[in-house]
C-alpha positions in Angstrom: 10.7 -14.2 17.9 7.6 -15.1 16.5 6.3 -13.6 14.0 3.0 -12.0 16.2 6.5 -10.2 18.1 7.8 -8.7 15.4 4.1 -7.4 14.3 3.9 -5.8 18.0 7.2 -4.5 17.5 7.0 -2.9 14.3 3.6 -1.2 15.1 5.4 0.0 18.5 8.3 1.3 15.9 5.8 2.8 13.1 3.6 5.1 16.1 6.8 8.2 15.8 6.4 7.6 11.7 2.6 7.8 12.1 2.2 11.0 14.6 4.7 12.8 12.3 2.4 11.8 9.1 -1.0 12.9 11.6 1.0 16.4 11.5 2.1 15.8 7.9 -1.3 15.8 7.0 -2.4 18.5 8.6 -0.2 20.8 7.5 -0.3 20.0 4.2 -3.3 22.2 2.7 -4.2 20.7 -0.3 -3.4 16.7 0.2 -3.2 14.6 -2.7 -2.3 10.8 -2.6 0.9 11.9 -3.8 1.9 13.7 -0.9 0.8 10.4 1.4 2.4 7.9 -0.8 6.1 10.0 -0.9 5.7 10.4 3.2 4.7 6.6 3.5 7.6 5.4 0.8 10.3 7.4 2.9 9.4 6.4 6.0 8.9 2.6 5.5 12.2 2.0 3.7 14.3 3.9 6.0 12.0 1.7 9.2 13.1 -1.4 6.8 16.5 -0.6 6.1 17.7 0.4 9.9 17.1 -2.3 11.7 19.3 -4.0 9.3 22.2 -1.5 10.1 21.6 -2.3 13.4 21.5 -5.9 13.3 24.6 -6.2 11.2 26.8 -3.8 13.4 25.3 -6.3 16.7 26.7 -8.9 15.0 30.3 -8.1 15.8 29.4 -7.4 19.7 27.1 -10.8 20.2 29.8 -13.1 20.7 31.0 -10.7 23.5 27.6 -10.0 25.6 25.7 -13.0 24.9 25.0 -13.8 28.4 23.4 -9.8 29.2 21.7 -9.5 25.2 18.5 -10.2 27.5 19.1 -7.5 29.5 20.1 -5.3 26.8 16.8 -6.0 25.0 15.1 -5.3 27.5 17.1 -1.6 28.7 16.7 -0.7 25.1 13.1 -1.3 24.5 12.2 -0.1 27.7 14.6 2.9 27.1 13.3 3.8 23.7 9.6 3.1 25.0 9.8 5.5 27.8 11.4 8.8 25.8 8.2 8.0 23.4 6.3 8.5 26.3 8.0 10.9 27.6 8.5 12.9 24.4 4.8 12.8 24.0 3.2 13.3 27.3 5.8 16.5 28.5 7.7 18.3 25.4 5.6 20.6 23.8 4.8 20.6 19.8 6.5 23.4 18.6 4.4 24.4 15.0 6.3 25.4 12.4 6.0 25.8 8.8 8.0 23.1 7.1 8.0 22.4 3.5 7.1 19.0 3.4 7.5 18.8 -1.0 11.0 18.8 -0.1 13.1 15.5 -0.1 15.9 17.1 2.0 12.9 17.4 5.0 11.2 13.7 4.3 15.1 12.7 4.9 15.7 14.3 7.8 12.3 13.1 9.2 12.5 9.5 8.0 15.8 9.2 9.8 14.9 10.8 13.1 11.6 8.9 13.2 13.5 5.4 12.8 16.9 5.8 14.7 13.9 3.7 16.9 14.3 1.2 14.7 18.2 0.8 13.9 18.6 0.1 18.1 15.9 -2.4 18.2 17.7 -3.8 15.0 20.9 -4.0 17.2 18.6 -6.0 20.0 17.4 -8.6 17.5 20.6 -8.9 16.9 21.8 -9.7 20.3 18.8 -12.2 20.6 20.2 -13.8 17.4 16.8 -13.0 15.3 16.7 -13.2 11.5 16.4 -9.8 10.3 15.1 -10.1 6.8 11.3 -11.2 8.2 11.6 -8.6 10.7 12.8 -5.8 8.1 10.3 -6.6 5.9 7.4 -6.3 8.6 8.4 -3.0 9.9 8.7 -1.4 6.5 5.7 -2.5 5.8 3.6 -2.2 8.9 5.5 1.6 8.8 4.1 2.2 5.5 0.7 1.8 5.9 0.3 3.0 9.4 2.2 6.6 7.8 -0.4 6.5 4.7 -3.4 6.4 6.9 -1.6 9.1 9.2 -1.8 11.6 6.5 -5.4 11.0 5.8 -5.9 11.5 9.6 -4.1 14.3 10.4 -5.7 15.8 7.4 -9.1 14.7 8.8 -8.7 15.1 12.7 -5.6 17.2 13.5 -3.5 16.6 15.8 -5.9 14.8 18.3 -4.6 11.7 18.1 -1.0 12.2 17.2 0.3 12.1 21.3 -1.8 9.8 22.2 -0.3 7.1 19.9 3.4 8.2 20.5 2.3 6.7 23.9 1.0 3.9 22.9 3.8 3.1 20.7 6.3 3.4 23.7 4.1 1.3 26.1 3.8 -1.9 23.5 7.7 -1.4 23.3 7.9 -1.1 26.7 5.7 -4.2 27.0 7.9 -6.5 24.4 10.8 -6.0 26.3 9.3 -7.3 29.3 8.4 -9.8 27.2 11.8 -11.1 26.3 13.3 -10.6 29.7 11.0 -13.0 31.3 11.2 -15.3 29.0 15.1 -15.0 29.4 14.6 -15.1 33.4 12.4 -18.1 32.9 
C-alpha cells in the first residue's frame, strides 16, 4: 500500500475524532492548550494502537481467506464509510453535558472514535501490509486533526461537524473501491 493511500486512510479515520474534537472545543467554555493537547493525545494514541490490534487479529485469519481479502477489505471500508455518512446525515446530535476533563470520558470517546481503525487494521492484515508505518501515520494525522478540531470547535461550533464525517466516509469508500479495482484488474 502506497504512503499516499495510507495518508488518505488516516484522514478518513481521523474524521470521527475530528468531529468529536470540534464538538469538544465547542463545549469547553474556557479552552486552554492543555485541553486540546489532552484530547488530541488520547485520540491519536488510540487511533495508532487500534489498527495494530486489528492487524494482529487478522494475522491468524489471513491464511483462511486470502482469495477473498480484497472483497473483505472493500466490504469493511465501504461499511465503515457508509456508517459514517449515515450517522452524519440521519442521526441527530444529542446535546449533553459531558465532563471533558474526566479521563474516563476521554477513554470512552477515544475507544468510540477508534473502532473503525481496528477494522482497518484487520483489512491491512488481510492485504499483507506491514502495520508500523500505517499505525504511526494514522496516529499522527489523528493527533493533528483532533488538536486543530478543538480550536475549530471553539471558534466555529457545530457548523462543520457533519460535513467532515460525510467527507471521511466518502474517502473510506473510495479507498475500498481502489483496493477492489486493483485486485480485480
